[in-house]
KESE-556485 format. One record per residue (C-alpha): residue in three letters; x, y, z. Coordinates in steps of 0.5 Angstrom, whole numbers, plus 500, padded with zeros to 3 digits. Layout:
BEGIN
<r><code>ala</code><u>X</u><v>Y</v><w>Z</w></r>
...
This chain:
BEGIN
<r><code>met</code><u>513</u><v>519</v><w>511</w></r>
<r><code>lys</code><u>516</u><v>514</v><w>506</w></r>
<r><code>ile</code><u>513</u><v>508</v><w>504</w></r>
<r><code>val</code><u>517</u><v>501</v><w>502</w></r>
<r><code>ile</code><u>513</u><v>495</v><w>499</w></r>
<r><code>asp</code><u>515</u><v>488</v><w>499</w></r>
<r><code>glu</code><u>512</u><v>485</v><w>493</w></r>
<r><code>glu</code><u>515</u><v>478</v><w>495</w></r>
<r><code>lys</code><u>510</u><v>478</v><w>501</w></r>
<r><code>cys</code><u>504</u><v>481</v><w>497</w></r>
<r><code>val</code><u>498</u><v>476</v><w>497</w></r>
<r><code>ala</code><u>494</u><v>481</v><w>492</w></r>
<r><code>ala</code><u>488</u><v>482</v><w>497</w></r>
<r><code>gly</code><u>487</u><v>489</v><w>495</w></r>
<r><code>gln</code><u>486</u><v>492</v><w>502</w></r>
<r><code>cys</code><u>491</u><v>497</v><w>501</w></r>
<r><code>val</code><u>487</u><v>500</v><w>495</w></r>
<r><code>gly</code><u>481</u><v>500</v><w>499</w></r>
<r><code>ala</code><u>484</u><v>504</v><w>505</w></r>
<r><code>ala</code><u>489</u><v>509</v><w>500</w></r>
<r><code>gly</code><u>487</u><v>508</v><w>493</w></r>
<r><code>glu</code><u>491</u><v>515</v><w>492</w></r>
<r><code>val</code><u>497</u><v>511</v><w>494</w></r>
<r><code>phe</code><u>496</u><v>504</v><w>492</w></r>
<r><code>asp</code><u>494</u><v>500</v><w>486</w></r>
<r><code>gln</code><u>494</u><v>493</v><w>483</w></r>
<r><code>arg</code><u>497</u><v>490</v><w>477</w></r>
<r><code>asp</code><u>492</u><v>488</v><w>472</w></r>
<r><code>glu</code><u>496</u><v>481</v><w>471</w></r>
<r><code>asp</code><u>496</u><v>478</v><w>478</w></r>
<r><code>gly</code><u>494</u><v>483</v><w>483</w></r>
<r><code>ile</code><u>500</u><v>485</v><w>486</w></r>
<r><code>val</code><u>501</u><v>492</v><w>489</w></r>
<r><code>val</code><u>503</u><v>498</v><w>485</w></r>
<r><code>leu</code><u>506</u><v>504</v><w>489</w></r>
<r><code>leu</code><u>503</u><v>510</v><w>486</w></r>
<r><code>asn</code><u>506</u><v>515</v><w>491</w></r>
<r><code>pro</code><u>512</u><v>513</v><w>495</w></r>
<r><code>ser</code><u>512</u><v>519</v><w>499</w></r>
<r><code>pro</code><u>505</u><v>521</v><w>500</w></r>
<r><code>pro</code><u>503</u><v>528</v><w>502</w></r>
<r><code>ala</code><u>501</u><v>529</v><w>510</w></r>
<r><code>glu</code><u>494</u><v>529</v><w>509</w></r>
<r><code>leu</code><u>494</u><v>522</v><w>506</w></r>
<r><code>ala</code><u>498</u><v>519</v><w>512</w></r>
<r><code>asp</code><u>492</u><v>516</v><w>516</w></r>
<r><code>asp</code><u>490</u><v>513</v><w>510</w></r>
<r><code>val</code><u>497</u><v>510</v><w>509</w></r>
<r><code>arg</code><u>498</u><v>508</v><w>516</w></r>
<r><code>arg</code><u>491</u><v>504</v><w>515</w></r>
<r><code>ala</code><u>493</u><v>501</v><w>509</w></r>
<r><code>ala</code><u>499</u><v>498</v><w>512</w></r>
<r><code>ala</code><u>495</u><v>496</v><w>518</w></r>
<r><code>val</code><u>490</u><v>492</v><w>514</w></r>
<r><code>cys</code><u>495</u><v>489</v><w>510</w></r>
<r><code>pro</code><u>494</u><v>481</v><w>511</w></r>
<r><code>ala</code><u>501</u><v>480</v><w>509</w></r>
<r><code>leu</code><u>505</u><v>486</v><w>512</w></r>
<r><code>ala</code><u>508</u><v>488</v><w>505</w></r>
<r><code>ile</code><u>507</u><v>495</v><w>507</w></r>
<r><code>val</code><u>513</u><v>498</v><w>511</w></r>
<r><code>ile</code><u>512</u><v>506</v><w>513</w></r>
<r><code>glu</code><u>519</u><v>510</v><w>514</w></r>
<r><code>glu</code><u>517</u><v>516</v><w>518</w></r>
């Protein structure tokens, strides 16, 4: 699993952090998503998929 973030689409809603805080964070200055781990371990796959699904801007792309 590889994660790609489109920062231009991100609306700083923070849903990704709530779903997968081990993989996503937000910048302090504007709340835009920060990818902590672009290739997370398999045990986080469900959380990452949930984060992508709840992103209101569809800024998270998962490459399997």
